[in-house]
Each structure stands twice: as structure tokens, then as C-alpha cells.
MARFIZA-225098 format. One line per field, with one value per residue (C-alpha): residue number from 1; residue in one letter; x, y negated, z negated. Coordinates in nm, 2 decimals. Example, Ala and Ser with C-alpha at 12.3 -4.5 7.8 and 13.67 -1.06 7.14 Angstrom:
<atoms>
seq: 1 2
type: A S
u: 1.23 1.37
v: 0.45 0.11
w: -0.78 -0.71
</atoms>
This chain:
<atoms>
seq: 1 2 3 4 5 6 7 8 9 10 11 12 13 14 15 16 17 18 19 20 21 22 23 24 25 26 27 28 29 30 31 32 33 34 35 36 37 38 39 40 41 42 43 44 45 46 47 48 49 50 51 52 53 54 55 56 57 58 59 60 61 62 63 64 65 66 67 68 69 70 71 72 73 74 75 76 77 78 79 80 81 82 83 84 85 86 87 88 89 90 91 92 93 94 95 96 97 98 99 100 101 102 103 104 105 106 107 108 109 110 111 112 113 114 115 116 117 118 119 120 121 122 123 124 125 126 127 128 129 130 131 132 133 134 135 136 137 138 139 140 141 142 143 144 145 146 147 148 149 150 151 152 153 154 155 156 157 158 159 160 161 162 163 164 165 166 167 168 169 170 171 172 173 174 175 176 177 178 179 180 181 182 183 184 185 186 187 188 189 190 191 192 193 194 195 196 197 198
type: M K K A W F S F L V V C F L G G V S A A D A N D F K P Y I G L G A G L F H L K Y T E D R A A S N I G M N Q S T W G T F L N A G V Q Y K K Y I G L E L R G G L T G G G S A S F P A N V P P E F L K V R A D A F F S Y L L K P Q F P V S D Q L K V Y G V F G G T A V K Y E A I K S S G G I Q H V P W K T G V T Y G L G L E Y Q F R L K G S L A I E W V E Y L S A V Q H A S G R G S E A S M R G I S F I V N K S F
u: 10.14 10.22 10.15 9.82 9.69 9.79 9.63 9.31 9.29 9.36 9.08 8.83 8.91 8.92 8.64 8.37 8.54 8.66 8.42 8.45 8.52 8.87 8.71 8.58 8.94 9.11 9.49 9.66 9.99 10.06 10.30 10.21 10.39 10.29 10.33 10.40 10.39 10.63 10.61 10.86 10.85 11.09 11.03 11.33 11.39 11.55 11.37 11.16 11.23 11.01 10.93 10.65 10.78 10.63 10.84 10.80 10.72 10.67 10.56 10.48 10.15 10.01 9.67 9.36 9.01 8.72 8.42 8.31 8.32 8.63 9.00 9.33 9.65 10.02 10.25 10.61 10.79 11.00 11.00 11.24 11.36 11.25 11.48 11.46 11.71 11.67 11.89 11.74 11.91 12.26 12.45 12.22 12.08 11.99 11.74 11.66 11.39 11.29 11.11 11.39 11.12 10.75 10.54 10.15 9.90 9.55 9.19 9.03 8.64 8.51 8.19 8.13 7.98 7.96 8.11 8.44 8.45 8.46 8.53 8.74 8.87 9.19 9.23 9.51 9.86 10.19 10.54 10.79 11.16 11.21 11.55 11.63 11.96 12.05 12.36 12.38 12.33 12.43 12.21 11.95 11.83 11.52 11.37 11.04 10.75 10.39 10.08 9.72 9.65 9.33 9.24 9.01 9.06 8.89 8.97 8.89 8.92 9.04 9.08 8.99 9.30 9.42 9.31 9.42 9.36 9.41 9.40 9.47 9.61 9.71 9.99 10.06 10.00 10.19 10.38 10.66 10.98 11.25 11.19 11.27 11.31 10.96 10.98 10.68 10.66 10.37 10.33 10.05 10.04 9.84 9.93 9.85 9.85 9.86 9.73 9.73 9.50 9.53
v: -10.18 -10.40 -10.72 -10.58 -10.50 -10.84 -11.02 -10.82 -10.91 -11.28 -11.29 -11.11 -11.35 -11.68 -11.60 -11.68 -11.96 -12.20 -12.47 -12.41 -12.67 -12.66 -12.62 -12.28 -12.15 -12.03 -11.95 -11.73 -11.55 -11.25 -10.98 -10.61 -10.30 -9.94 -9.58 -9.49 -9.15 -9.07 -8.77 -8.65 -8.34 -8.22 -7.92 -7.71 -7.39 -7.21 -7.36 -7.66 -7.91 -8.16 -8.34 -8.50 -8.74 -9.02 -9.33 -9.69 -9.96 -10.34 -10.61 -10.98 -11.08 -11.40 -11.45 -11.67 -11.59 -11.74 -11.80 -11.49 -11.20 -11.20 -11.26 -11.21 -11.10 -11.04 -10.84 -10.72 -10.49 -10.19 -9.85 -9.64 -9.31 -8.95 -8.65 -8.27 -7.99 -7.68 -7.41 -7.14 -7.32 -7.20 -7.42 -7.57 -7.91 -8.23 -8.48 -8.83 -9.06 -9.41 -9.71 -9.97 -10.23 -10.25 -10.52 -10.51 -10.73 -10.67 -10.78 -10.79 -10.76 -10.83 -10.79 -10.98 -10.76 -11.05 -11.40 -11.25 -10.91 -10.80 -10.49 -10.52 -10.31 -10.35 -10.25 -10.32 -10.20 -10.15 -10.14 -9.94 -9.90 -9.54 -9.42 -9.04 -8.94 -8.58 -8.39 -8.21 -8.53 -8.83 -9.14 -9.20 -9.55 -9.55 -9.85 -10.00 -9.75 -9.88 -9.70 -9.77 -9.90 -9.88 -9.88 -10.00 -10.23 -10.38 -10.75 -10.92 -11.30 -11.37 -11.75 -12.01 -11.96 -11.62 -11.26 -10.90 -10.62 -10.25 -10.08 -9.76 -9.79 -9.55 -9.75 -9.50 -9.13 -8.88 -9.13 -8.99 -9.08 -9.01 -8.92 -8.57 -8.43 -8.34 -8.55 -8.74 -8.99 -9.10 -9.35 -9.44 -9.63 -9.72 -10.07 -10.33 -10.69 -11.03 -11.31 -11.69 -11.90 -12.27
w: -9.81 -10.10 -9.90 -9.77 -10.13 -10.25 -9.96 -10.01 -10.38 -10.31 -10.05 -10.28 -10.56 -10.37 -10.14 -10.39 -10.58 -10.30 -10.41 -10.79 -11.05 -11.20 -11.55 -11.43 -11.43 -11.75 -11.71 -11.96 -12.03 -12.25 -12.37 -12.37 -12.51 -12.56 -12.47 -12.11 -11.96 -11.68 -11.45 -11.19 -10.97 -10.70 -10.48 -10.39 -10.19 -10.48 -10.79 -10.85 -11.12 -11.30 -11.62 -11.81 -12.08 -12.29 -12.37 -12.46 -12.21 -12.21 -11.97 -11.93 -11.77 -11.63 -11.49 -11.44 -11.54 -11.34 -11.55 -11.75 -11.50 -11.28 -11.30 -11.12 -11.30 -11.23 -11.45 -11.45 -11.69 -11.75 -11.94 -12.14 -12.00 -12.03 -11.99 -11.94 -11.90 -11.68 -11.84 -11.60 -11.31 -11.20 -11.29 -11.56 -11.45 -11.65 -11.53 -11.66 -11.52 -11.60 -11.44 -11.40 -11.32 -11.21 -11.08 -11.07 -10.89 -11.03 -10.98 -11.33 -11.34 -11.69 -11.89 -12.21 -12.49 -12.73 -12.77 -12.88 -12.73 -12.36 -12.16 -11.85 -11.57 -11.35 -10.99 -10.75 -10.68 -10.86 -10.71 -10.92 -10.89 -11.02 -11.11 -11.12 -11.27 -11.20 -11.32 -10.98 -10.76 -10.97 -10.98 -10.72 -10.68 -10.47 -10.30 -10.44 -10.42 -10.42 -10.55 -10.63 -10.99 -11.19 -11.56 -11.84 -12.13 -12.43 -12.54 -12.86 -12.88 -13.24 -13.20 -12.94 -12.73 -12.84 -12.78 -12.84 -12.60 -12.58 -12.24 -12.04 -11.70 -11.42 -11.25 -10.98 -10.91 -10.71 -10.50 -10.29 -10.46 -10.20 -9.83 -9.72 -10.07 -10.17 -10.48 -10.64 -10.93 -11.15 -11.43 -11.67 -12.00 -12.31 -12.41 -12.67 -12.54 -12.70 -12.47 -12.50 -12.28 -12.18
</atoms>
């Protein structure tokens, strides 16, 4: 699934630019940080458990912009943890969830509002390594899970090779966390990003 999404994005991006001049490409790198919302639910025969928690998150990004209207970006990061307790359970249970790491591959359509301001969207996929720590079952390391990613952002170019952006991104939604356990994980974030182009 992860490879299929990435291949699709590369074909879409490169299909129309194979004969383009090198000057049409503008590579950039950046650092993002913000508020991430983690959600975890687990269906059980006796009682279900789940949590919605906001925490910090950060990522590095690298990409290339082709002319004014399209780009391709990769990003990798991690988040803090969220926790919840369930005193009604017998015995009481404690749950902590965090994204040990995530990796996104994104197509980035853009629309310039002015010479310095542009609106952009992101669409692609994110692979997340979610970790669920439960007092009843210890630490559960789950293999990478992939979900569809989409979002919107606003970017302001404050200098020739520097820009600031704010964005909202749904990284993955209701992705099965562990097979056979009826558990699902979701992650979204609001981030501020500083980019440097070359």
C-alpha cells in the first residue's frame, strides 16, 4: 500500500515535467512543530477503552516545487504521548499512546494569492509506528501502519529564500492498529513550519 501510494505520486509529479528545465525546480527543506491530536479505540467484549489526546509533535520536511502550482514533499517526525485511565474497569487500566515515528509522502498543489502568499493542499500517505502502552498488557509495538493523508496550508514568503507556513493535516484516520483486536488509531496536526529554499 505504502509503495503503491508513493509510486502513484511520483508518476503524477514527473509525468508532466519530464522535459522541464532545471530552473523550473526549486528544492527546499524545513522544520515543523505544533499540536497533534492522537486518537485510539479498542473494542472489547467486556468494556471498550479509548482516548482522545492532544500533544506536541515535530517533523523535518524536504521537497521540490515545480514552477508555481505543484510540488512533492517528504516528511518524517514524531509526537509526544497521550494517556488516559479507566477506573471503571476491574482492575483499573491505564493507557498511553504515542507515535514513535511517522513518515509522509505528499503531492502538494499550490495556488499563489500574491507574490508572497500562497494557499496549498497536501495529499498522499503517512506511515506511522504507533505504540500503545497498557497496564494490563504491557507495551505493544505495532508494525508500520499506513493511511491516507490530506490537508490545507497557507505559506508566506518573508524573504527570497525563506518562508513561514501554517497548516492543518489529517495524517491518518481510523487505521486498524493491531490485527484481531478491534483497535483503531488516528492522528491529525496543526503545525507551524519554517522553510528554506535553494
